[in-house]
N, C-alpha and C positions, 0 to 999 in steps of 0.2 A: 724435420729442416727446415724447425722456428728458429730451433736454440742454433742450429749453425748457421744460419744467416744473422740473429741475433748477434752471434759470435764478431762475424765478420763485419756487421758494418760499427761494430766498438773497436775492433784491429784495426778498421782504416778512417776510421770521418777524423775531422777536424773543422773547427766551429766555423759560419758562416754568419759573417757581419748583416744580417737584416733584421728589417723592423716583423716582431712576429711576437705574441706571447707564448710558443713556444720554441724550444730550442733547437736552432736551423743547423744543421752539418752536412758537409762536401764528404762523399762518397767516392775514392776513385774505383772506377770500373762497376759502377750501377748503373742498370739499363735504363730506372724507368725512377721516377718521384714516388716516394712511399711518406706513411706514415706509421713508424714501428710504435712497439711499445706499450707494452698492456697496463702497467700502473704509473711508466712514466715517459709517455708519448713525444714523440719527436719526430721532426720533420728531415726525411735524408735527401739529400739534390744528387743528380749526378755533376761533373767538373761544367759542362759544357750551360747546364741549365744556370746557375748560380754566374755565370758569366756574361747569362741576355737579360739585361735589366726588364724587357718586355716579359720574356717567359718567366723569369722567377716571378714577377705580379703573380702573373695569369696559375703558376703551380703551388704559392704560396694560400693563396686565395682557393683554389682545390683542396688541396691538404688539409686550411684550417677548415672549410665545412665538412669532411668526416670526424673532422675531431668534436665539431659540433651536434654532429648526424650520433655519434658515437658508433662509428663506423668502426673500429678498433679493437673492441668489444665483441659487435654483433659477428666479426670475422674468427673472433677467440670462440666464440658459441657455435660458429660452423664446426672449426674443428673438431670439436667435441662431438656432434652428433657425427660427422664421418668418418669418426673414430669408433665410435659402439655400432654405430650401423652401417661399416664398409661394405657389406654383403647385398645390400637394397641399392638398385639403382634407381629410385626414385628420391634417396635421399641426396645424391650425386647432383641429381637432376633442379631439386629444391636448392641445394646450394648452389650451385652455377647462376639460375634467376634470382636467388638472391644477390650473389654480387654483381651482375648486370642492372639490379636492379639500384643498389648502394650507388652505383658509378652515374647512372642516370641522374638521380637524384642532386648527385652533388653538383655535375654540372651545373642544375638551373641553380641551384643553392649559390657557385662559385659566379654565374653571370650574375643575380640580384645586389653579388657582394660587389662585382666589378662597375656595376650599370649595364642598359644594355646596349652602349656604344664598346661595349668590348666583347658583345655576345660572337660578331666573326670573326676580326682576330684570336680570342680566345678558340674559336676553331680549330685555327691554323696550327695555334700551340698543340692544341690536341692528337692532331695529324700525326706532325714535328714530332711527339713526343711517344706515341704509339707505336715502335720500331717495330717490336719482336711480337708474335704472337705468344697467345696462351695457352697452358694445356692443365690437364686435371692436374697436378701438383700446384699448381698456384691455391685451386681451393684450399689447400692443406695449410696456406699461411694464414693468421692472423692482421699481419698489415696488408695496410690499404695502396697498392701500386696502381699506377696506370696504363695497363699493359692490358693487353686484350685481343682476339681477332676480326680478322675485316669485319667480319656479318658484324660485330658488336660494335667496332668502331664506327659503318659505315651509318648502323644504327641513331648513335650517339649524335653525330653528324649533324644528319639529316633533324632530330631533334630539337638541334642547339639552330637550324638554319629556319624553322617555324618561329611564326610571330606567335607570342606570347600569348593571345587572346583567343588565340582557337583555345587555346589548350583551360581557359579558364569559364568561357563559353561550356567546354565539357563537362566543364566539372559542375559549374551554375544547372546545368541540367540533369547529368544525377542527383542533387543532390534535390532536385524538384522531383522526381521521379522516387525519390527514394523516400520522399515525403509524402509522397501521396497512397505510397503502399501502406505504408506506418500512419495512416489515417484509415484508411480502406479497412489495414487487419487491427488495430484495437477502435475504431468507433462502432463496430460493427455494421457496417455501412450506412453512416453516418444518420441512422433514425433514434432519435431517444426515446426512453422508454419512459410509456404514459403514466401517470403518477394515477395511483386509486383513490376516487370519487368517496371521501369521507362519509356525504348521504345515501351513498349507492350502498357502500360496505354496510354502515347502520341498519336499511332496512335487509340485507342479506342475515348479519346477527341475529333483528330479533326473529327472524323468520325460522328460527332453531330452538325458539321458547317451546317447552312443553304443551302451552296453553294454550297454539295457534298447530299444535302438528305438522303438517306435511304443505299447510297454506304458502303460498307463493311469493316474493319478495313483492312482484307486481301487485296482487293484491294487498296486501298490507299497505302498502303504499299510497293504495286507492282509502284505505278506510280508519288509518293510523294520522292521525297528524305529526306534522315534521318532527322526530328528536334532533338530541340537540347532542351533537361530542364534544365533550369536555377537555379528553386528552387523547394525543394522538402521540405514540411515542415509540419510534424506529427504533430496532435493532440486529444492524446485519439485512436480513432480506427480509424482517418480520416487521410487523405493524401492531404496537397496542392498540385494542381501540377498549374506550369506557363511554358509551353509548346510555345517553338520559333518555326515557321514552313513556307516554303515556299507553296503557290499557285501552281495550276494548268498553270494559265495562268496568264497576267498581269492583267487581271481584277479579278483575286482571290484574287493578292495581294501577293509582290515577299519577303515581311517578316513580318508574321503575328505574331499576339500573342491568343494564345485559355488556358483560367482559370479556372478549374475545381475542385470538390471535391472528392478525392475517398473513398468512403465508402469501408471496409474495412468486416464486416458484411454483409452487402448487397452486395457485390460483382460484385459493379456497382459504378458510381458515382450519385454524389445526382443531381437532373431533372435540378438547375439553373448551366448553363456551361454561360464563357461570352468569346467573341470572339471580337475582335480587325484589320481590318485590315490597310494594308499601305505598304511602299517600305521601312521604316525605323523604326523598331519596338525599341523600349526603354521604361526601367523599372530603379526603384526604390525600396528598400524596406528598412524599418525601424519597432520596436517593441517600446510600450508603455506599461509599464506593464505585462501584458501575452495576448496583442493583436500587432498581425500584422500587417502594414498596406503595401497596396504595390499597386503602380501608374503606369500605363501601361498610353505610348503613339505615336504616329507615326505620320506618314506623308507620300502624296502620290506625286511623279513627274510624269508630264506631260508634253513629249517635252522640257523639261530641268524646267520647272518651277514648284514650292514647294506647296503644299497648306498644314497647318495644320487639326488636326483633334482630336473631342472630345476625351480627355484620359478615363479612365477604373481607376478609384477611391475604390479598396478594400479592405476591413477589415476582418481576417478570427482570430474569436475567439470559444473557445469550442467546434472547428470542427466544427462552424457556420461560410460561407462564405457569406458577405453580399456590395451591392454596395453603395457606397456613391454618391451623385447627390448634394448636395448643399456647396457652401463653407462655412467655418468657419469663425468666426470673424478678426481673427489672420491676415487673409488670407488676409480681405477686411482694413484691418489695415494697411500693408504696406506699402511701397511709391510706389512698384510697383503694389499696390492695385488699382491706379486709374484708368489701363486699363483695367481693368476687367468686363463685363459684369455687370450690372443690374442687371437681373433676375436672378433666380434658377436653369437655364437649361447649366448651365457653362460643368458640366459632361454627358450632355446626348443631346448636342446639333450641328445636325452637320449643320449648318445654315451659316449664312456670316461672324458673326465673325472670324470662324477657316476657311476663307477663307485668311484672313489677319494676323492671329493668331498661331503661334504654344510653344509648350512647351519642355522641354528637363527634364523628372526627377530626382530629386537629392533627397538625402535621409532628409526625415522631410518636403519635398518642390517640388518646379521646378523653372528653375529661366523662365521666358516669353519671349517670340521674336514678335517684332510687324513687318509688310512690311516696308521695306525700301523705302523711296520716290522714289529712283531711282535703284527700284527694276528690271525692265526690258532692261536698261542696263548697268549691270551686271551681275555677273556669279551667280549659284547656291549660293555661301559662299557669294556674296553680296545684297541677299536678305533680310536680315533679320536684325534686329537693336533689339541691347538687351534691354529692358526693368529693368527686375530686379529679385531677387530674393522673392515668394511667399513663405511665410511658411505654411506647413499645419501641426501645432501643437496641436490642437485642435478638430481634425474632431468629437469627440464624438456630436458635435452642427448638425450636416449634417442629413439627412433623407435617407433614401432607396429610390433607384428606383422605379417609378412610375411602376403598373403592365404593363401598356398599353404597354411601351417600351421590352418588353419581349414578342418573336415569342411566335406564341401561339402554336404551333406544336410541336417544340419542347424543349421550354423553354429556349431560347439559346438568349444573347443576344449579340446580332453582329453588327459592324460597317465599 
């Protein structure tokens, strides 16, 4: 029917001298004005409309609004849907409602083009033009015609007669209700989640140290000095904490490190936590891409004689904390690398090597010191001789700490 209708329009049309951005034609025998043409749309008018200047202005405003809404393309889409789902009555109902809604939106848009003073005259023109009833065949046309049944026309006229403020008020109310619903849905009731207290988390982490057994964080708070938290790093729902704290006695270390990851979803620390005891805690951090590297060192002084201890080398990535044990090749190729141990126990060996060596963490590596030959003759500052800087720029080659170096009961790494 679309091809037959298009052929009829082309055969009978003649140009109409109307001011319009689209071609306008007069067609003898056309029952209603329409916008037709998928690729080259044009406005087609009955002769009586072209002869009436008032009706012509109203019709052009109506059809140009159809063109602005791309209703001729939506009409073609309705035809495709009906051709594919001709057996489904719901598709026919949806097509009819879509066409009616398009006409209602077009009426409102045309009144905006013409001005509010033309609302009633436009309604009179609409009533005069909609002379014949529409049928199911009208849904299969891609053109936008001003046809419609009596009930549809009555509804369009009633909406045109209503003051426009009522529609704006309804729209504002709908937008307000939608905004409230979105706030309730995405704000979780509007109660923000409380941030964890670093000091409280520090006591909970220290309570996991093997030295304190099952001592509660409340008891530690009464007996220990207030710990410091020099580093907190958040990745997703997990927070890395580096805690510096004094022990209960010299045997427990005067200046210790504790490292753990707090899981906000679980409300607890992840099982693997790390402790490094001593009397002079030092640390350094650096980042490589999305990886955070943490190097912790310590040393113990007894009767004026200082000894080092194996450091902690940790990587924090995607909320997972990993202890690294092997030195990267960049460390051994450095000038100071000749003084490093041959085996792979650098980061978890408390043997004789650390009796004569210590390190000071720096960003990207550490400075290595060895025992001075006259260490017993001088004071604490004269006990060490600087060997040089050792880079840790490629820690990806390192391995994880073997599981047998973890305490089975608390899964805590402690030195």
